[in-house]
N, C-alpha and C positions, 0 to 999 in steps of 0.2 A: 831589466832591459832586454835580456835574451828572450824572455817569454813574450814580450811585445813584438819583437822581430819575428819570432816563430808564428805568432798569431797572424801577422801581416802576410807571412809566407803561405800559411794555410789558406787564407782568404784569396790570395793571388792564384794559387793552384786550383782551388775550387772554381773560381771565376773562369780560368782558362779552360778547365774541363767542361764547364757549362757552355762556354762560347764555342768550343769545338763541337759539342753535341748539337748545338743549334746550326752550325755551319754544315753539318752533315745531313741535315733535314732537306728533303726534296719535296717540292710541291707541284701539283698539277693546277693549271690556271685556265679558266674559260671565261669568255666574254658573253654576257647576256645583255642584249641591246633592244632599243626601240627606235623606229624611224618613221616619221610622217613623210610619205613618198610624193606628196603634193600632186594630186590629180593624175595618178597613173591609170589612165583610161585607154582603151583600145580605139581603133578607127571604125568600128562597126556600130551602127545605130541600133541599140537595143530598145525595142518599142515598149518593153515592160518597165523601163527606167527613164528618168529625166536626164539621160546622158548627153543629149544634144546641147546642154548648157555647159559641158566641160570644155576647157580651153582648146583641146585638140580637135573637138568636133566643130568648134566655131571657126576653125581655119579653113582655107581653101582646100578642097578635097585632094587636089594634086600634091599638097604638101604633107598631108597627114601621115602617110606611110614612113617617110624619111624622118619626120619629127618623132614619131612613136619609136622607131628603131634607136634614135639617139637618146631619147628619154630613158628607155630601158637600159641602154649601155651606161648612162650616167648613174642611174640608181645602182646598178651592179657594181660599178667602181667603188661607190661609197660603202656598200654592204661588205665587199671584199676587204675594205681597208679598216673598218672599225675594230679597234683593239689589236690589230695585227702587229704593231710595234712591240707590244709586250708579250703577246701570246703566240706570235708567229702563225696565226690562224685567223680566219674570219669568225664572226660570232657563232658559238655553238647553238645559240637560240636567239632569234630576233623577232620581235613583234613589229608589225607594220600597220599603217592606216592610210586612208585615202587611196584605196585600190578599188577598181571597178568589179573585178571578178577573178575567178581562179585562173583563167587563161593568161591574164597579164602576169600573174605570179609564176606560171609555168615558163613564160617567156623570160622572166627575170632570172629564175634559178638555172635556166638552160643557156644563159649568156656565157660566152667563153671564160669570162672572169670568175664565174661561180660554178661552172659545170662540174669540175673535179671535186667540189665539196659535197656533192650529192645531197642537196637540200630536199627535205620533205616539206609538205604544205598541209596546214590545217586551216580550213576556210569554210564559213557558212555565209549564205546570202542574208543580208540584213534588210529590214523594211525602210531604210533611210530614203528620204524623198529624192536625194541627189543620186542615189544608186551607189554610194561608197560604202565599203566594208572595212573590217579589220581582219587580220590573219596572223598566223604564226609560222615562221620558217625554222627548220631545225636540221642540223647535220645528222643524218641517219646513223652514222657510225658512233655518235656521241649521246644522242637522246632518243628514247623510245617512248612514244605516246601510249598511254594505257587507256585513258578515257577522255573524250572531248565532248563539250556541250556549249550551246549558245543560249545566252540569257537575255530575254527581251526586257527592254527598258520602257515601262509605261509611264509617260509623263504628259502633261497637258499645259497649254498656254494659259498663263495667269489671267489674261483678259478675255479671250474668246472661249476658253475651256475646251477647245478642240484638241484632239490628240496631236502630239508632235512626234512624227515618225523619224527616228534617229537610229544610230548604230546599236546593235546588240553588244553584249559583253561576252567575250570568248574565254572559256575556261579549258585549259589543257593540263591534265595530270599525267605525269610520266617519269621515267627514270633517266637521270643524267649520270651516266656511267655507274649505274646501280643505286643511286640515291633518289628517293622519291621526292619530287618537287611539284608544285602546282603553279601555273602561270595564268594570269588573267590579262587579256589585252583589251584596252579601252580606247575609245575616241568619244569623249563626252560632248554634250551639246555646246554649240558655239555661243559667242557673246552677241549674236545678232540681236539688234534692238537695244543694245547696251548691257553692261555688266550687271547692273542692279535688276533690270527687268528679266534677264535670263538666268539669274542666280539660282532660282529655285529648281531649274531643270538640272543644273550640275549637282546641286545638293541631292536631288532625287537619284542621279547616277551614282553618287557616292554612297547613298544608302543601299542601293542594289549591290554595289561592290562590297560593302560591309556585310551584307547578308550572305553573299557567296563565301567570303572569308570565314564568317562565323560558322557556316555549315561545315566547312572543312575542319575547323578547330573543334567543333562539337564531336567529330569522329576521332580526331587526334589533336590534343592541345598543343603538341609539338610540331604540327604541320608546317612545313617550309613553303610559304606562299610568296610569290612575286606578283605584284600588280603593277602594270606598266601602261603607258599610253600618252596620247595627246589629251590632256585633261581640260584644256581651255580655261584652266585656273592656275594661279600661282600657289606655291606650297603653303603660303600664309592665309589663303582664303578659307571661308567657312566650310566648304566641302571637304577640305582636308582636316582642319583643326577641330571642327565640331562634329562632323558626320563620321569621318574615318578615325578621328582622334589620333592623328599622326604625332610622332615624337621626333624631335631634332637631335637629341643626345642619346648616343648608343647605350650608355649606362643607366638611362632612365626608362628604358622600354620594358614594360611588364611582359609576362609570359605570352599573353594573347595580344600584345600590342603591335603596332606597326611603326617601323622606323623609316623616316624619309631623309635619305642622305643628301637630298638636293635643297632642303630648306635653308641650311646655313650658306650654301653656295649662292642662293638668291638673296637672303637677308643680310649676310655679312660681307659677301664678295660682290654683290650686284651683278651676278652672271645671269644669262638668259639663253633661250633657245630660239626665240623669234622676236622680231622688233616691229613696233607699230607706233607711228607718230612720235618718233624720237625717244622711245622708251622701250626697255627690254622687259619681256615676260619669260617666265620659265614654266611654260605649259607642259613640256615633255619631261616626264620623270619616271623613275623606277623605284618602287617602294618594296620593302621586305618585312616579313614577320620576324619576331624575336629569335627563334631558333637558329637563324642564319648568323646571329651575332655571338654564339657560344665560342669558347676558346678551344674546344676540342676539335682539331682539324682532321679527325679520322673520317669525316664526311665534309661535303662542300659547305664552306662558310663565306660570308661577305668579306671582301678585302678592301675595295675602294670603288668610288664612282666617278663619273666624269661626263663632260659635254664634249662630243667629238666635233671639233670646229677647226679642222685643218685649213690651211691657207686657201686651198682651191675651192672651199665651200663658201667663201665670203666674197662680197662685192669689193672690188679694189678701188673704185673711184666714185665720185659724185656724192649726192645727198645720202645715199644708203651705204656708204663705205663702212665695211665691218659687219653689215647685216648679212643674213644668209642669202646666197646667190640663187634666187628662185628660178624655176624652169620657165614660167610663163609670166609675161608682163606686157601691158599695152597691146593685147590682142595677138601677140606673137610668141615664138619660142626663143628663149635667150641662150640656149645651150647650157643653161645652168642646172641646178640640182633640186633644191627644195627651199621653201620659205621657212623651214625648220631645221635646226641642227639635230643630229641624232644624239641620244644619251645612252649610257651603258653602265653596267657594274661588272666587276671582276669577282668571280667565285674561285676560291682555292681549296685544295684538298691535299693533305700530306700523303706522300707516297710511302707506304710501309711494305714490309714483307708480305703482309696479308693481302694487300690490294694491288701490288706491283704487277703481277701477272695479268690481272684483269685490265689494268690501265694500258699495259703493253699491247694486249690484244686489240683494244679499242684504237690505239694509235696506228697499228698495222692496217686495220680496216680503213682508217681515214687516209 
């Protein structure tokens, strides 16, 4: 009997020691996000683009300046807010889509709500027929780009065989507080003409995405790759499951595999980022490669994901109650935000004696 009691005592003490050791661990946490900014266009007619079809350019010229100012302010509010409840900071890295040019991004990051964050910009002009691009914003104190490139998507209409001019895919490789990561920002072809007719275009975009990831993994099988964007497809569509071969369960992801944390949110919880005809779609996602799932937190690892859908981002009344409160509707400006909710993941890293000074220096700069 005494030996049994002694055994329980030893187990209790060991458990207490283990718990205390865990409680003493400290972690650094960063938000990595994506947001479709819904037609963030300026008020200047660019003759090299079809920007006159943008909602702001279709308005009376006397209204454009004020609308643009309010649109930028609203976008800055959301960017500043994403992840802030948990990290006490805006995203360290955020990919964006539906922006016209670098100038609108400069206006965005210089908004008073974001100015102190000192965001840098990575942007390339795309051949998209509407003149919209993707880009990456990053806090200079936290992330340092090393190499950037734009990857052209060559796709053709199934019926006419004419080329479809769409967004390039942006690749940025850099260091997040000393950890090498790679980010791909996407805005895949729309479902114009119907999902079935346009499906091959998104499968083509997925294949390009897979080639980019494969090229990174051929150099380093343990490459930490994040691919994010408005994919215009749900996590269960062929572009993800067949072309990218995404996996929904963390413990089933092979070394060079891709984990999609949003698949179960869509499939099991019925969540979405944009609504159409009384149905939710989860077109906006952030995917990661397997090395982000390792249990060694001496470098940044995946913690959790989410859809940022705070109350002010949703319609409060009417037919579209609960849907994203978009900026433009019926030819006017609603003073809303976007027709998409942003998405995000958290990356965490254990603070140890070896990296504490480095992290402290980074925090001081920020």
